[in-house]
GUKOLMAR-328691 format. One record per residue (C-alpha): residue in three letters; chain; x, y, z. Coordinates in Angstrom, 2 decimals. Example, Ala and Ser with C-alpha at 12.3 -4.5 7.8 and 13.67 -1.06 7.14 Angstrom:
BEGIN
<residu: ALA chaine: A xx: 12.30 yy: -4.50 zz: 7.80>
<residu: SER chaine: A xx: 13.67 yy: -1.06 zz: 7.14>
This chain:
BEGIN
<residu: MET chaine: A xx: -82.13 yy: -169.60 zz: 90.38>
<residu: ASP chaine: A xx: -84.97 yy: -172.13 zz: 90.50>
<residu: LYS chaine: A xx: -84.30 yy: -172.51 zz: 94.61>
<residu: ILE chaine: A xx: -84.96 yy: -168.29 zz: 94.49>
<residu: LYS chaine: A xx: -88.46 yy: -168.56 zz: 92.30>
<residu: LEU chaine: A xx: -89.79 yy: -171.53 zz: 94.33>
<residu: ILE chaine: A xx: -88.98 yy: -169.44 zz: 97.86>
<residu: SER chaine: A xx: -90.78 yy: -166.18 zz: 96.42>
<residu: LEU chaine: A xx: -93.34 yy: -167.82 zz: 94.92>
<residu: LEU chaine: A xx: -94.27 yy: -169.66 zz: 98.54>
<residu: PHE chaine: A xx: -93.60 yy: -166.06 zz: 99.93>
<residu: LEU chaine: A xx: -96.07 yy: -164.76 zz: 98.07>
<residu: ALA chaine: A xx: -98.74 yy: -167.10 zz: 98.47>
<residu: LEU chaine: A xx: -98.03 yy: -167.26 zz: 102.30>
<residu: LEU chaine: A xx: -98.69 yy: -163.38 zz: 101.73>
<residu: LEU chaine: A xx: -102.01 yy: -163.95 zz: 99.81>
<residu: LEU chaine: A xx: -103.27 yy: -166.81 zz: 101.96>
<residu: SER chaine: A xx: -102.58 yy: -164.66 zz: 105.18>
<residu: SER chaine: A xx: -104.27 yy: -161.55 zz: 104.49>
<residu: CYS chaine: A xx: -107.71 yy: -163.44 zz: 103.91>
<residu: GLY chaine: A xx: -107.91 yy: -163.68 zz: 107.69>
<residu: ILE chaine: A xx: -107.88 yy: -159.78 zz: 108.58>
<residu: LYS chaine: A xx: -110.06 yy: -158.62 zz: 111.42>
<residu: PRO chaine: A xx: -111.95 yy: -155.55 zz: 110.62>
<residu: TRP chaine: A xx: -110.09 yy: -152.18 zz: 111.35>
<residu: VAL chaine: A xx: -112.67 yy: -150.28 zz: 112.20>
<residu: LYS chaine: A xx: -114.18 yy: -151.60 zz: 115.84>
<residu: PRO chaine: A xx: -117.94 yy: -151.60 zz: 116.85>
<residu: TYR chaine: A xx: -118.00 yy: -148.90 zz: 119.17>
<residu: GLU chaine: A xx: -115.98 yy: -146.24 zz: 116.82>
<residu: ARG chaine: A xx: -118.87 yy: -147.02 zz: 113.88>
<residu: ALA chaine: A xx: -120.69 yy: -144.39 zz: 115.63>
<residu: LYS chaine: A xx: -117.96 yy: -141.71 zz: 114.22>
<residu: LEU chaine: A xx: -118.27 yy: -143.20 zz: 110.87>
<residu: ALA chaine: A xx: -122.45 yy: -142.14 zz: 110.77>
<residu: ASP chaine: A xx: -121.69 yy: -139.06 zz: 111.58>
<residu: PRO chaine: A xx: -123.52 yy: -136.80 zz: 109.17>
<residu: ILE chaine: A xx: -120.08 yy: -134.67 zz: 109.01>
<residu: MET chaine: A xx: -118.94 yy: -138.10 zz: 107.00>
<residu: SER chaine: A xx: -121.97 yy: -137.81 zz: 104.33>
<residu: PHE chaine: A xx: -120.26 yy: -137.07 zz: 101.32>
<residu: SER chaine: A xx: -123.45 yy: -135.05 zz: 100.20>
<residu: ARG chaine: A xx: -124.90 yy: -131.67 zz: 101.88>
<residu: ASP chaine: A xx: -127.82 yy: -132.55 zz: 102.57>
<residu: PRO chaine: A xx: -128.40 yy: -136.63 zz: 102.63>
<residu: VAL chaine: A xx: -132.32 yy: -136.33 zz: 103.27>
<residu: SER chaine: A xx: -132.50 yy: -134.58 zz: 99.28>
<residu: SER chaine: A xx: -130.20 yy: -136.97 zz: 97.60>
<residu: ALA chaine: A xx: -131.99 yy: -139.65 zz: 99.01>
<residu: TYR chaine: A xx: -135.14 yy: -138.27 zz: 97.94>
<residu: SER chaine: A xx: -133.38 yy: -137.86 zz: 94.35>
<residu: ARG chaine: A xx: -132.47 yy: -141.04 zz: 93.74>
<residu: HIS chaine: A xx: -135.83 yy: -142.73 zz: 94.61>
<residu: VAL chaine: A xx: -137.58 yy: -140.34 zz: 92.10>
<residu: TYR chaine: A xx: -134.94 yy: -141.36 zz: 89.77>
<residu: GLU chaine: A xx: -135.04 yy: -145.08 zz: 90.87>
<residu: ALA chaine: A xx: -138.75 yy: -145.34 zz: 90.37>
<residu: ARG chaine: A xx: -138.61 yy: -143.12 zz: 87.08>
<residu: GLU chaine: A xx: -136.24 yy: -144.88 zz: 85.08>
<residu: GLY chaine: A xx: -136.93 yy: -148.41 zz: 86.54>
<residu: ALA chaine: A xx: -133.29 yy: -148.68 zz: 87.84>
<residu: ARG chaine: A xx: -133.66 yy: -150.16 zz: 91.16>
<residu: GLY chaine: A xx: -129.72 yy: -150.82 zz: 91.77>
<residu: ALA chaine: A xx: -128.59 yy: -151.97 zz: 95.54>
<residu: ASP chaine: A xx: -128.89 yy: -148.40 zz: 96.79>
<residu: ILE chaine: A xx: -130.14 yy: -147.60 zz: 100.21>
<residu: SER chaine: A xx: -133.46 yy: -145.77 zz: 99.04>
<residu: ALA chaine: A xx: -136.69 yy: -147.90 zz: 99.88>
<residu: GLY chaine: A xx: -140.43 yy: -147.65 zz: 98.97>
<residu: GLY chaine: A xx: -141.98 yy: -147.69 zz: 95.82>
<residu: GLY chaine: A xx: -144.58 yy: -145.68 zz: 93.40>
<residu: CYS chaine: A xx: -143.76 yy: -142.76 zz: 91.01>
<residu: GLY chaine: A xx: -141.85 yy: -140.71 zz: 93.08>
<residu: CYS chaine: A xx: -144.22 yy: -137.51 zz: 93.08>
<residu: ASN chaine: A xx: -145.18 yy: -136.65 zz: 96.34>
């Protein structure tokens, strides 16, 4: 019984360590398909980027989003 537990523990450790070396699934030449506007979650990405910028500027909630710039967001 202990031998089975040891083998299963070693197998699990080997499985977990082998998952660290996975190469990216998306090839560099396939990334253009993912950058297509049809893959966006919002219907109007320009409007949502502006709204996100205004929210961050007014609330002081500068996060790790991709919006850039500063000011009050009035323009």
